[in-house]
N, C-alpha and C positions, 0 to 999 in steps of 0.2 A: 692359361688361355684368357684372352681379353674378352670383355663383353662386347656385344654388337652395339651399334649406334642406338638402336631402338631401346635396348636394355639399359644403356647408360642414361638415356633421357628419362626412362621410367624410374630408374633408381634415384636419379636426382629429384624427380617429382615426389617420390615417396619420402625421401629424406627431408625435403622442404616442408611437406605437409605434416609430417610427424613432429618436426621442430615447432611449427606454428601451433599445432594442437597441444603440445606440451606447455607452451607459453600460456595458452588459453586455460588449461587445467590449473596451472599455478596461480593465475590471476583469480580464477573463480574460487579456488581453495582459500586464498587469502581473504576474499570477500565473505566467503562462508564462515570463516573463523570469526570475523567481526559480527556477523549475523548471529552466530552461536552465543557470543557474549550478550548481545542484546536480547536474544530469546530467553536466556537464563534469567536475566534481570526482569524481563517482562513477566515471566511465570512467577518469580519470587514476589514482585510487587502486587500482582493480582491475588495471589494466595494470601498475602499479608492483609489486603483489604477485605478479605472474606469472600466466600463463594456461595453464600446462602441464596442469593437472588438467581433466578434462572438466567437472566440476561448476562450475568457475570460468568456463569458456566459456559454459556454460548460463546462469549468473547474469548475465554480461555481456550475453548475448543478450536476456534478460528485461529488463534495464535499458534497452537500446536500443529494444526493442519498446514498452515503456511510454511512453517519451518520444516515439517516432514516433507512437503512437496519440494522445497528448495534443496533439501538434503538428497532426495532421490534424484533430482536433476543433476547434482554434482556427481553422484554415483554413476548415472548414465553417461555423463561426459567422460568419466574415467573408463567406463566400459567401452565407449566409442574408440578411445585411444588404444585400449587393450585389444580390440578386434583387429586393428591395423597391424599391431605388432605380431599377434599370433598368426593372422592369415598370410601376411607377407614375409615375415622374417623367420618364423619358427616352423610352420607346417609345410609339408610337401616341398622339400628343398630342390627336388628335380623338376618341379613344375615351372613353366615359363612365367616370368614376372607379370606379363600382361594378364594371364589367367588368374594369378594370385590377386591382382588388383580388382578384377571383376568379382571374385569371390568376396573380397573385403568390402567392396561397395554394396554387394547384395546383403551382407550381414549387417552393415551399418544402417541400411534402410529399415531394418526391423526395429531399430531403436528410435528412428526419427519420429514416428507417430506418438509414442508415449512421452517423448521429450516435449513435443509441441503441445500436447494436451495438458501436461503439468504446468508449462509456462503460462498458457492461457488461463488455466484454473487460478493460478496465483494472481494474474492480472485482474480477473473478474472479482475475486474475493477482496483484493486490495481496494478496488473501486467501491465495492459495497461498504467496506469499513469507512472510507472517506465520506460517502453519502450519509451513512448513519451519524457520523460526527456533525455534519452540517445540519441534519435533522434535529439533533439534540440542541445544538447551539441556537438554532432558530426556533426554539421552544416547540418543537414537534409540529411545525406547520407543513402540512403535506404539499400544499401548492408550491412552496419554495423549492422542494426537491423533485418536483414533477419532471422537469427537463433532464436533470442528471439521471433519474431513474429510467427514463425512456432511453437515454444513451446507453445506460448499463444493460438493459434488456436487449437492445439492438446489438450491442457488442457481444453479448452472450450468444445470440443467435448466429452471428457471423463466425464466432469462435467455434461453435459446434459444427457449422458447415465446413470450416477449414479442416478440422480434425477428420471429419467423414471423408472429405475429398482426398486428403493426404493419405488416409488409410487405403483408399481405393486406387491410388496412383501406383504406377510401376516405373522404376528407373531411379536415377540419382539426381538430386537437385540441391544445389548449394544454398539457395536462399530460403528453403523450406516452404516456398509458395507452390502449392500443388498445381499440376497441369489440368487441362480440361477446358470447360466453358468459362465464361467471364465471371460467373459467380464463384467458382473455385479459385480462379486466379486472383480475384480481388477480395476474397473473404478475409484473409489475414490482415492485409493493409487497412481495410475498412474497420475491422475490429480494433486494430491499434489506434486508428484515428479517433474512433468513438471513445476509447479509453482516455486518450489525451484530452479530448473535449470535456469528458466527465470531470477530470482532475482540474482543468482550467476553470470550469464553472464552479466547482466545489470550493476551490481555493479562493476564488473571487467572492463567493457568498460568505465565507468565514471572515475575510477582510472587511467586507461591507458591514457585517454585524458588529464586528469589533469597533469599527469607526462610528457606527450609530450609537453604541453604548457609551463610548468616550464622549461624544458630542452631547448626549443627553445629560450625562453626569456633570459636564462642565457648565451646562446651562443652569443646573440646580446649585452646584457648588462652585463658586468663583475660584476658590483655593484648592480645588480637588487635585489630589495627588494619587495617581493610579497605584494599586498594589503591585509590588515588584514581582511576586511570584505569579500573580495572575497575568500581568503584562508579558512576562517571560514565556508563560505557557502558550498564550495566544500568538505571540510572535513566532514561537517555534512551529506552531501549526501552520502559520502562513508561509514562513521561510522554507520549511521542509516541503510544503506543497509546491512552491515556486521552483525549488531545486529539482524536485521530481519531474515537474513538467518540462524543464529544460533538458533533463536527462532523457525523458521519453521522446522528445523531439529528435535527439541525437540517435535514437534507435531507428530512425528512418533509413540509416545507412544499411541496415540488415536486409532491406528489400531490393538492394542492387546486387547484381551478379558481378562481383569484383574478383578478377582472377588472382590466384594465389601468388603469381609472379609479381604482382603490383605491391608497392610499399603501402598503399592504402588498405590492403587486406589486413594489416596489423591493427588498424583502427576498427575494421569490421570485427576482427577476432576479440578485441578488447570489449566492445559494447555487447557482443554476443555472450561473452563470458560472464560479465558482471550483471547483465540483464536478468539472468535466471535468479540471481540472489536479490537484486534491488527490488524486484517485483514483490518480494516477501518482506524485505527490510522496511520499506516505507510504511505499509499499514501497521507493522509491528511497532515502529517508532511512534506512530500516532497513538496506539494503545498505551504505550509506556508514558507518553506525555500526559494523556488523560488520567491514567492511573496515579501518576505522581500528583496531579492537581487534586484528585480525589483524596489522596492521603493528606495533602495540605488542608483541605476543607475539614476533614475529620479532626485534625489536630487543633484547628481553630475552634471547632464546635465543642471539643472536650475541654478547652482552656477556660471556658466560662466567660469569654469576652466577645460576644457576637457583633459588637460594633466594628470590630476589625475584619469581619468576614465579608470581603468584597469579591472573593474569587468565584463564588457561585454565579455571580451576575454574568460572567462571560460565557457560562455554559447553560444558563437558563435565563435569558435576557429579561423578559418582561416581569416574571414573578420575582426574580432576584432583585431587580431594580426597585420594585415597590417595597420589598422587605427591608432592604438596606437603607433606603431613604427614610422609611418610617422609623427605623431604629436610630439613625444618625440625627435626624431633625426633631424626633419626638413629637411629630405633628400628625394630624389626621390626613391620610392620603386616599383619595377616592379613585379607584382604578376604573379604566374603561371596561366595557363588556368583555373584550378579549383577555384583559388582565385578570378579571374576576374569574373567567373560565379556567385560566391557568392556575390561579390560586386554589380553586376547588380540586384540581388534579394533584396539586402538591400536598394537600391535606388541610384539615380544619385549623382555624386559628382561634385563639382566645383573646379577649380584650379586657383591659383594666383601665379604669378611669382615674386620672390624676388631675384634679381640678376640672377644667372644662376641656381638657385635651385627651383625645382617644389615642392610646398607644397599643400597637399590636405586639403581643408577646409570642414570639415564634419559638417552636421547638426546633433548634438548628440541626439536631440530629436527623429530623425528618425533612426539614425545609431546605437544608443545604443540597446542592445539586448532586444527584447520583448518576454519574456518567456510566453509560452503557447499562 
């Protein structure tokens, strides 16, 4: 007995949707595999650097939470696909296909809210890591990170609103934008836009501080050659930030209701699949870059050759600059009030007189930058 025209169309729709969802799970699984390798390395390097300081334990906890959240997101996407297979193809073989589709959609909606909440959690935590990196690079100047922090808090507020509205909504929606009033409809797009703005501002601030440091060093040393490891670390921070901002702009496609029959839906599926993992990969990559720089600083500090230690300057601009200029030129450097304040925060210094020249003798194990 042949299927009716309606059943044929429904079966075609089910097959197309299942095919597209399988592609999405495969893409996300491959991205998660890369993330798993990065996560393992991040945990290893942080443990190798030591976890005595509370801030290091917090960063390790954030690293683990980001990965756990992304892993659960992948599991929920697999469960989403499993719901379709079970509800439509395996259960109640005598039930009409249209009824099976309705049951499948109702079950999938139960997964929608936790998936959205975990994605937004990763987004907010990732933005917090980026802001903290800017805060440290700018020598903990609160005024510098004021605007990114405001954007972060506003993004968090709209993210919570989005989850609450989505949980209260009824029905099936492809774009994950909940129905209702304007606040509910625009909560997720606004949270996304604020997150993008936070990353654009933060990346710009890192680039500006790197440029300021390079310019000031060149003004002092005509033949200044930047440290390779330091330059690479700061370049990676800037480049990864730019790449993430471009990717985050591409996520705009997720806010459009693209039909599954369109070829553009495959682009929608691609960005939806990797977005769950990229939101955790980027902050984890920042933590790895900073941890590697920390390891390099410790290696220089224990080598007994502090004149080569320039890396701390990129992560604690003012105090690092005064220390390294003093060590390199062997001259007396008078810091401005802001620099003196930062030097007090970094720890006491001892002085030894050689002729009429005052030389600062720094304990590099304490004076080198301690990231996070």
